[in-house]
N, C-alpha and C positions, 0 to 999 in steps of 0.2 A: 474436652481434652486439650491441654496446651502442649506445645512443642518447644524444645530448646532450639537455639540457632543451629547446633550440630545436627539435630533431628530434621530440621528444615532442609539443611544442606543434603542430607542423605536421601530424603524423600523427593525433593523437588529439583535436585541437581543445580542449585544456585549456591554460589560461594558466600562465605561470611563477609568477604569484602563487598560483594554486591548488596547484601542485606544492609550493611552500614551505609552504602551509597544511597540506597533508596530511603533510608531513614534520614540522612542529611538533606536530601532533596524534598523531604516532606511527603513522600509517596507512601511510606509504610511506617507506622508508629507502633513499636512492640509494647506489650504490657511489661510490667515489672513484678518480679516475685517479691516476697517479704524481705528477702536478702538483697534485693536490688538487681537481680539477674534479669536479662532480657528473656521474654517468653512470648509465644505467638498462639493466640486462641483462634477460634473459628472465623471471626471477622477479619483478623489480620491475615489468616491463610487464604481467605477468599480474595482479599485485596492483592495478595502476592500473586495469586493465579491471574488476576486481571493484568497486573504489571507485566508478567512474563508473556502472557498471550499477546499483549499489545506490542511488546518488543519484537516478538517473532513476526508480527505483521509489518514491522518496519518503522514503527513510530519512535520518535526521539523521546527522551525523558521529559522534555518540556511539553511536548504534545500530550504525553500520557498524563502529566499533572493536570492539564486543562480538562481532559476527558474524565478523569477521576472525580472531578467536581460534581459530576452528574449524580443524581439520586438513583438513576436506573442504569448505572454503569455495568453491572455484572451481566444483565440481560443483553445490553448492547454489545459487549465484548463477545459473549457467546454467539450472538447473531453473526458478527463478523467472522469468528472462527468457523461457524457453520458454512458460510458462503465460501470461504477459502478452501475448506476441506471438500465440499461438494464439487467445486471446480476441479480440484486435483483428483478426486476419486473418479470423476467422469473421464478425465484424460487417461488415467491408469486402466480403467475398464475397457476403453477402446483399444489401448495398446495391447492388453491381454488377449482380446478377441483376435486381433491381427496376428499375434504371435501363435496363438492356438491354431488358427487356420493354416499358417505357414508350416507348422510342425505336422499337422494332419496331412498336408500335401506331401511332405517329405516321407512320412511313414507309408503313404500309399504308392511310393515309388515315383512320384512326379517331381519335376524340376521347377524350382521357383523362377518365374520369368523376370526379366529386367523390370517390368512394371511392378511386379509383386515386391521385389527387393527395394525399389524406389519408394513405394508406398509404405512399406514396413519401416524403412529407415526414417522417412519423414514423420510419420505419425507417432512412432515410438520415441522420438526425440524432440518433438515440437516445442515442448515447454522447457527444454534443457537450458535455455539461455536465461531463464528467470533466476535471479540471485536472491529474490525476496519471495515470500509465499504468494503474493498477488501481483498482477501486472500494474494496476493502478494504485494510487495512494489509498491506504486503508479506509479513509473517510468515504471513498467512492464505492468501495466493495459492496455495501448493502444495497446500492442502487444500480450496479452495473447490469444485473440480470434483466432490467427493463429495456436495455438498449443493445446488449451483446449476448449472443449465444456462446457457449463454452468454446466451440470450434473457432469462432471469430477471435476470441481472446488468445487462443493458442496460435492462430495464424499471425496475429500482431506480434506476439512474443517470439515467434520463430523467424521473423524477418531477418534477412541476411545482415543488415547493418544495425540490428537491435543490440544495444548494450545497456542493460538496466542501470548498472552502477554509474556509468558515465552520464546517462540521462538524468538520474536523480541528482547527481552533483551539479549538473548544469541548471536544473530547475531550482534547486535550493539557492544557487547564486543569484538567479534572476529574481526569485521571490524576495530575497534579502534586499536586492537593489530596488525592487518595487516599493517595499516598505519605506526605504530611505527617501525615495522620490516623493512618495505620498506625504511624508512629513514635511518636505520642502514645499509641496503644494502648488507647483507650477507645471501643469501638464503640457504647456507649450514650450518649455525650455529645450535647448538643443540636446541636453543629456536625456531628457524624457523621450524625445522623438527618436533618438538613437536607440534607446532602450526598447521602445515599442517595435522597432524594426527587428531587433534581435529576438524579442519575445515571439513575434510573428514567425521568424525563421525557425525557431525551436519547435513551434507547433507544426509548421510545414514539414519539418524533418520527420515527424512521427506520422502525420496524416497523409503525406505525399500529395497534398492539395485536394484530397477527397472531400467535397463539401458535405456529403452525408456523414462521414466520420467526424468532421468538425462539429456538425450539429449535434450528434450523439454525445460528444464530449461536453459541449456547452450545457446541454440539457441534464446530463448526469451531475455536473457541478451545481446546477441550479437546485436539483433535488437534494443534494448533500447539504446545501445552505438552508433549505427549507425544513430540514429535519434537525430539531434541536440537539440531538445526540451527535450526529455526524458533523453538524456545523461547528461544534467545538473542536473537532479534529482537523478541520481544514487548515492547510499551512499558511493561508492568508485570510484576511477578514473581508466582510462585505464592503467595507469602506475602501480597502485596497483595490478590490475588484471594480468599484465605481470609479476610482481614480484612473485605473487602467483603461476603462472605457473612455474617460475624458481625454487621455493621451491619444488613443486611437481616433477620437473625434477630431483631433488637431492634425493627424497624419493623413495626408491625402493619398499617398501611395505607400502602403506598408512594405512593399518589396523594393521600393526605390531608395 
């Protein structure tokens, strides 16, 4: 069964303008009817699902294009969706248990203590600062369970100074600068050394200097690069990462 653009819009909630954009970017190629009208068959609809799912996970269209080159894209996308939904469902399940216990106390004529209210407030709003479905970049999501329990992820996302959109913008700017420096190829240049200090400071702002957290993040990134599916999603290449290591090798005091 093929669907027209209007039917796609009605069923998937995606605009005609978005469909045209995906087509121009080479992400989605509709079929053509005998009269030349655009139409979407099962393969195109499966591809559209992948595009929409990856957008909801926070990937740019450029990153989506790279990932869609994989022959096992659909299963990889579903795995990432599964990880994100499991994480969110656990958070919701814990919040519902706490709310249920609080209501039971009230029905029994008991008063909620300050500790009860503090726990309820904290645990039911811990993930409220997330503006994306996942804390980490989507390429890291399939690997995060090896290093982080759901409650650890929620604690990181609920930190007082956590601002996901600000952090994403800062990392995107740093990664773009890393790629530019890697092209120049001089890890000992003043610009490269200054960049390394700012990269280090950005990491420290998230980890608060916790060496265990630093190690977990490094290992999670290594796992993502070792997985052919998630390696294509990473916002920087292995070569960029090697160059970053060379810069740090030239920097005697990252904090200085």
